[in-house]
N, CA, C and O atoms as a DFTB+ gen file, in Angstrom:
364 C
 N C O
     1  1       0.853      -1.176       0.000
     2  2       0.000       0.000       0.000
     3  2       0.895       1.233       0.000
     4  3       1.790       1.365       0.834
     5  1       0.642       2.130      -0.943
     6  2       1.394       3.377      -0.977
     7  2       0.584       4.489      -0.303
     8  3      -0.514       4.247       0.198
     9  1       1.127       5.698      -0.295
    10  2       0.488       6.789       0.433
    11  2      -0.896       7.127      -0.126
    12  3      -1.829       7.337       0.648
    13  1      -1.046       7.183      -1.436
    14  2      -2.350       7.539      -2.007
    15  2      -3.392       6.471      -1.710
    16  3      -4.562       6.792      -1.500
    17  1      -2.984       5.206      -1.690
    18  2      -3.920       4.136      -1.333
    19  2      -4.299       4.221       0.144
    20  3      -5.448       3.967       0.506
    21  1      -3.345       4.573       0.989
    22  2      -3.615       4.760       2.418
    23  2      -4.597       5.911       2.630
    24  3      -5.544       5.791       3.408
    25  1      -4.369       7.016       1.942
    26  2      -5.266       8.171       2.044
    27  2      -6.681       7.771       1.628
    28  3      -7.646       8.103       2.317
    29  1      -6.808       7.064       0.512
    30  2      -8.125       6.657       0.020
    31  2      -8.818       5.713       1.000
    32  3     -10.019       5.839       1.237
    33  1      -8.072       4.771       1.570
    34  2      -8.652       3.807       2.507
    35  2      -9.142       4.499       3.778
    36  3     -10.237       4.205       4.258
    37  1      -8.350       5.406       4.320
    38  2      -8.741       6.113       5.542
    39  2      -9.920       7.040       5.263
    40  3     -10.862       7.101       6.053
    41  1      -9.873       7.762       4.145
    42  2     -10.966       8.669       3.795
    43  2     -12.271       7.901       3.643
    44  3     -13.321       8.353       4.100
    45  1     -12.204       6.745       3.003
    46  2     -13.397       5.911       2.799
    47  2     -13.941       5.396       4.134
    48  3     -15.149       5.414       4.368
    49  1     -13.046       4.942       4.999
    50  2     -13.461       4.379       6.285
    51  2     -14.021       5.440       7.235
    52  3     -14.936       5.158       8.009
    53  1     -13.475       6.659       7.176
    54  2     -13.910       7.732       8.084
    55  2     -15.004       8.611       7.482
    56  3     -15.640       9.384       8.199
    57  1     -15.224       8.501       6.199
    58  2     -16.247       9.315       5.559
    59  2     -15.873      10.780       5.426
    60  3     -16.735      11.656       5.506
    61  1     -14.582      11.050       5.221
    62  2     -14.114      12.422       5.012
    63  2     -13.444      12.509       3.642
    64  3     -13.250      11.495       2.971
    65  1     -13.097      13.720       3.237
    66  2     -12.503      13.892       1.919
    67  2     -11.053      13.389       1.913
    68  3     -10.386      13.324       2.946
    69  1     -10.604      13.042       0.722
    70  2      -9.212      12.608       0.572
    71  2      -8.259      13.754       0.898
    72  3      -7.188      13.526       1.462
    73  1      -8.636      14.977       0.549
    74  2      -7.786      16.142       0.811
    75  2      -7.584      16.333       2.311
    76  3      -6.460      16.548       2.766
    77  1      -8.679      16.254       3.085
    78  2      -8.563      16.392       4.541
    79  2      -7.726      15.265       5.130
    80  3      -6.905      15.487       6.020
    81  1      -7.940      14.065       4.630
    82  2      -7.189      12.905       5.111
    83  2      -5.703      13.064       4.804
    84  3      -4.858      12.781       5.653
    85  1      -5.386      13.513       3.600
    86  2      -3.986      13.703       3.224
    87  2      -3.331      14.773       4.097
    88  3      -2.172      14.628       4.486
    89  1      -4.064      15.848       4.408
    90  2      -3.538      16.888       5.287
    91  2      -3.212      16.332       6.671
    92  3      -2.181      16.671       7.253
    93  1      -4.088      15.481       7.195
    94  2      -3.859      14.880       8.518
    95  2      -2.642      13.962       8.481
    96  3      -1.811      13.999       9.388
    97  1      -2.534      13.149       7.452
    98  2      -1.397      12.219       7.345
    99  2      -0.090      13.002       7.198
   100  3       0.905      12.662       7.838
   101  1      -0.081      14.038       6.368
   102  2       1.125      14.855       6.205
   103  2       1.514      15.530       7.515
   104  3       2.696      15.601       7.852
   105  1       0.528      16.022       8.250
   106  2       0.795      16.653       9.544
   107  2       1.346      15.640      10.539
   108  3       2.280      15.940      11.283
   109  1       0.768      14.437      10.553
   110  2       1.268      13.370      11.423
   111  2       2.738      13.079      11.122
   112  3       3.554      12.986      12.040
   113  1       3.075      12.935       9.847
   114  2       4.458      12.637       9.465
   115  2       5.391      13.779       9.847
   116  3       6.514      13.535      10.288
   117  1       4.942      15.031       9.685
   118  2       5.767      16.179      10.068
   119  2       6.016      16.211      11.573
   120  3       7.134      16.477      12.015
   121  1       4.979      15.941      12.356
   122  2       5.122      15.946      13.817
   123  2       6.069      14.830      14.266
   124  3       6.916      15.055      15.131
   125  1       5.937      13.634      13.691
   126  2       6.837      12.524      14.036
   127  2       8.273      12.890      13.665
   128  3       9.194      12.675      14.452
   129  1       8.462      13.440      12.469
   130  2       9.801      13.826      12.012
   131  2      10.419      14.876      12.934
   132  3      11.576      14.750      13.333
   133  1       9.643      15.919      13.273
   134  2      10.154      16.976      14.149
   135  2      10.465      16.457      15.549
   136  3      11.443      16.877      16.167
   137  1       9.636      15.549      16.046
   138  2       9.859      14.973      17.376
   139  2      11.130      14.131      17.393
   140  3      11.917      14.221      18.335
   141  1      11.339      13.313      16.359
   142  2      12.556      12.499      16.279
   143  2      13.787      13.379      16.133
   144  3      14.836      13.096      16.713
   145  1      13.654      14.449      15.355
   146  2      14.769      15.371      15.164
   147  2      15.168      16.031      16.480
   148  3      16.342      16.335      16.693
   149  1      14.190      16.255      17.364
   150  2      14.451      16.862      18.673
   151  2      15.008      15.851      19.676
   152  3      15.296      16.210      20.818
   153  1      15.163      14.591      19.259
   154  2      15.737      13.577      20.134
   155  2      14.728      12.880      21.023
   156  3      15.114      12.161      21.945
   157  1      13.448      13.075      20.768
   158  2      12.409      12.435      21.564
   159  2      11.818      11.264      20.786
   160  3      12.111      11.078      19.605
   161  1      10.984      10.477      21.460
   162  2      10.345       9.358      20.777
   163  2       8.838       9.554      20.763
   164  3       8.284      10.274      21.594
   165  1       8.184       8.903      19.806
   166  2       6.728       8.951      19.680
   167  2       6.217       7.552      19.964
   168  3       6.508       6.610      19.227
   169  1       5.447       7.424      21.044
   170  2       4.948       6.112      21.452
   171  2       3.433       6.088      21.306
   172  3       2.723       6.872      21.935
   173  1       2.949       5.179      20.469
   174  2       1.518       4.978      20.268
   175  2       1.171       3.622      20.878
   176  3       1.413       2.578      20.271
   177  1       0.601       3.648      22.083
   178  2       0.299       2.427      22.816
   179  2      -0.570       1.516      21.949
   180  3      -1.575       1.950      21.386
   181  1      -0.172       0.266      21.851
   182  2      -0.910      -0.717      21.061
   183  2      -0.476      -0.774      19.610
   184  3      -0.800      -1.729      18.904
   185  1       0.259       0.245      19.151
   186  2       0.722       0.259      17.759
   187  2       2.220       0.102      17.675
   188  3       2.715      -0.842      17.059
   189  1       2.957       1.028      18.296
   190  2       4.407       0.929      18.260
   191  2       5.076       2.224      18.673
   192  3       4.419       3.190      19.063
   193  1       6.404       2.224      18.578
   194  2       7.209       3.358      18.998
   195  2       8.172       3.756      17.891
   196  3       8.904       2.926      17.351
   197  1       8.155       5.048      17.562
   198  2       9.126       5.620      16.635
   199  2      10.204       6.266      17.487
   200  3       9.898       7.018      18.412
   201  1      11.465       5.980      17.183
   202  2      12.554       6.655      17.881
   203  2      13.750       6.766      16.961
   204  3      13.789       6.156      15.893
   205  1      14.721       7.548      17.387
   206  2      15.913       7.784      16.586
   207  2      17.085       7.051      17.240
   208  3      17.362       7.238      18.424
   209  1      17.758       6.228      16.466
   210  2      18.932       5.517      16.985
   211  2      20.193       6.187      16.458
   212  3      20.240       6.661      15.322
   213  1      21.209       6.214      17.306
   214  2      22.481       6.821      16.923
   215  2      23.503       5.725      16.645
   216  3      23.631       4.760      17.398
   217  1      24.221       5.903      15.551
   218  2      25.267       4.962      15.173
   219  2      26.599       5.691      15.204
   220  3      26.731       6.772      14.631
   221  1      27.583       5.108      15.866
   222  2      28.902       5.722      16.009
   223  2      29.662       5.650      14.684
   224  3      29.352       4.835      13.815
   225  1      30.650       6.511      14.554
   226  2      31.531       6.470      13.388
   227  2      32.304       5.152      13.417
   228  3      32.606       4.613      14.482
   229  1      32.610       4.654      12.237
   230  2      33.342       3.396      12.178
   231  2      34.137       3.311      10.890
   232  3      33.973       4.124       9.980
   233  1      34.993       2.321      10.833
   234  2      35.783       2.099       9.624
   235  2      35.103       1.013       8.799
   236  3      34.526       0.069       9.339
   237  1      35.182       1.164       7.498
   238  2      34.602       0.183       6.597
   239  2      35.508       0.003       5.393
   240  3      36.615       0.538       5.348
   241  1      35.030      -0.749       4.427
   242  2      35.797      -0.982       3.207
   243  2      34.917      -0.726       1.995
   244  3      33.740      -1.086       1.973
   245  1      35.509      -0.097       0.992
   246  2      34.835       0.070      -0.279
   247  2      34.831      -1.305      -0.951
   248  3      35.902      -1.844      -1.233
   249  1      33.659      -1.884      -1.215
   250  2      33.625      -3.240      -1.755
   251  2      34.210      -3.355      -3.167
   252  3      34.619      -4.442      -3.574
   253  1      34.256      -2.256      -3.912
   254  2      34.801      -2.317      -5.269
   255  2      36.318      -2.290      -5.281
   256  3      36.952      -2.989      -6.072
   257  1      36.909      -1.468      -4.390
   258  2      38.364      -1.303      -4.414
   259  2      39.060      -1.963      -3.239
   260  3      40.268      -2.190      -3.293
   261  1      38.326      -2.276      -2.177
   262  2      38.939      -2.833      -0.983
   263  2      39.607      -1.773      -0.119
   264  3      40.198      -2.090       0.914
   265  1      39.515      -0.517      -0.538
   266  2      40.131       0.594       0.173
   267  2      39.388       0.870       1.489
   268  3      38.159       0.839       1.536
   269  1      40.156       1.143       2.557
   270  2      39.562       1.471       3.858
   271  2      38.939       2.865       3.787
   272  3      39.527       3.792       3.230
   273  1      37.746       2.999       4.357
   274  2      37.064       4.294       4.371
   275  2      36.494       4.550       5.760
   276  3      36.272       3.622       6.537
   277  1      36.264       5.820       6.057
   278  2      35.634       6.215       7.311
   279  2      34.138       6.379       7.047
   280  3      33.736       7.071       6.113
   281  1      33.330       5.742       7.872
   282  2      31.879       5.902       7.796
   283  2      31.492       6.828       8.944
   284  3      31.746       6.525      10.110
   285  1      30.876       7.959       8.605
   286  2      30.554       8.984       9.586
   287  2      29.471       8.518      10.558
   288  3      28.666       7.643      10.237
   289  1      29.464       9.115      11.747
   290  2      28.400       8.862      12.718
   291  2      27.096       9.364      12.121
   292  3      27.090      10.318      11.343
   293  1      25.995       8.725      12.483
   294  2      24.710       9.137      11.932
   295  2      23.578       8.750      12.858
   296  3      23.742       7.956      13.784
   297  1      22.435       9.327      12.584
   298  2      21.205       8.975      13.274
   299  2      20.270       8.371      12.243
   300  3      20.283       8.767      11.078
   301  1      19.462       7.414      12.667
   302  2      18.505       6.784      11.758
   303  2      17.206       6.522      12.504
   304  3      17.228       6.132      13.672
   305  1      16.074       6.732      11.839
   306  2      14.794       6.450      12.483
   307  2      14.593       4.949      12.646
   308  3      15.089       4.151      11.851
   309  1      13.858       4.583      13.690
   310  2      13.599       3.174      13.963
   311  2      12.152       3.041      14.439
   312  3      11.635       3.919      15.130
   313  1      11.515       1.954      14.070
   314  2      10.149       1.686      14.518
   315  2      10.122       0.318      15.169
   316  3      10.580      -0.664      14.587
   317  1       9.583       0.255      16.380
   318  2       9.401      -1.016      17.080
   319  2       7.901      -1.247      17.233
   320  3       7.208      -0.445      17.859
   321  1       7.407      -2.327      16.669
   322  2       5.979      -2.631      16.740
   323  2       5.590      -2.987      18.159
   324  3       6.347      -3.640      18.877
   325  1       4.392      -2.548      18.564
   326  2       3.863      -2.852      19.878
   327  2       3.283      -4.254      19.937
   328  3       3.035      -4.874      18.903
   329  1       3.070      -4.745      21.129
   330  2       2.548      -6.104      21.326
   331  2       1.187      -6.291      20.663
   332  3       0.951      -7.321      20.032
   333  1       0.295      -5.323      20.794
   334  2      -1.050      -5.455      20.212
   335  2      -0.969      -5.558      18.694
   336  3      -1.717      -6.335      18.100
   337  1      -0.084      -4.799      18.046
   338  2       0.087      -4.870      16.592
   339  2       0.656      -6.218      16.188
   340  3       0.197      -6.820      15.218
   341  1       1.647      -6.694      16.919
   342  2       2.241      -8.007      16.620
   343  2       1.193      -9.103      16.763
   344  3       1.098      -9.989      15.913
   345  1       0.401      -9.046      17.842
   346  2      -0.640     -10.060      18.067
   347  2      -1.688     -10.017      16.959
   348  3      -2.133     -11.063      16.487
   349  1      -2.087      -8.813      16.539
   350  2      -3.108      -8.675      15.495
   351  2      -2.620      -9.263      14.178
   352  3      -3.398      -9.875      13.446
   353  1      -1.351      -9.085      13.874
   354  2      -0.795      -9.618      12.622
   355  2      -0.695     -11.140      12.668
   356  3      -0.850     -11.805      11.644
   357  1      -0.438     -11.687      13.843
   358  2      -0.221     -13.124      13.965
   359  2      -1.480     -13.910      14.318
   360  3      -1.383     -15.100      14.617
   361  1      -2.645     -13.295      14.294
   362  2      -3.891     -14.033      14.598
   363  2      -4.205     -15.012      13.502
   364  3      -5.209     -15.722      13.576
């Protein structure tokens, strides 16, 4: 399911316009992004938790040349599914 299919499904289920639904989804994504950027996590009980994980700088190898390279430290978003979501999928 892509974003437009998600918008259509939610709009149909809630009985609202696709435009309003898309605005809500875009706002949700912006709030999650801004919260993660601020170093906080977003926890939706029963669904899951969005958080930002930090990875330290490390050494690696270029697979084409075998040359040693430095891989910079970085942050990456992470999602951990909640128990209720896992149970619902495995029913």
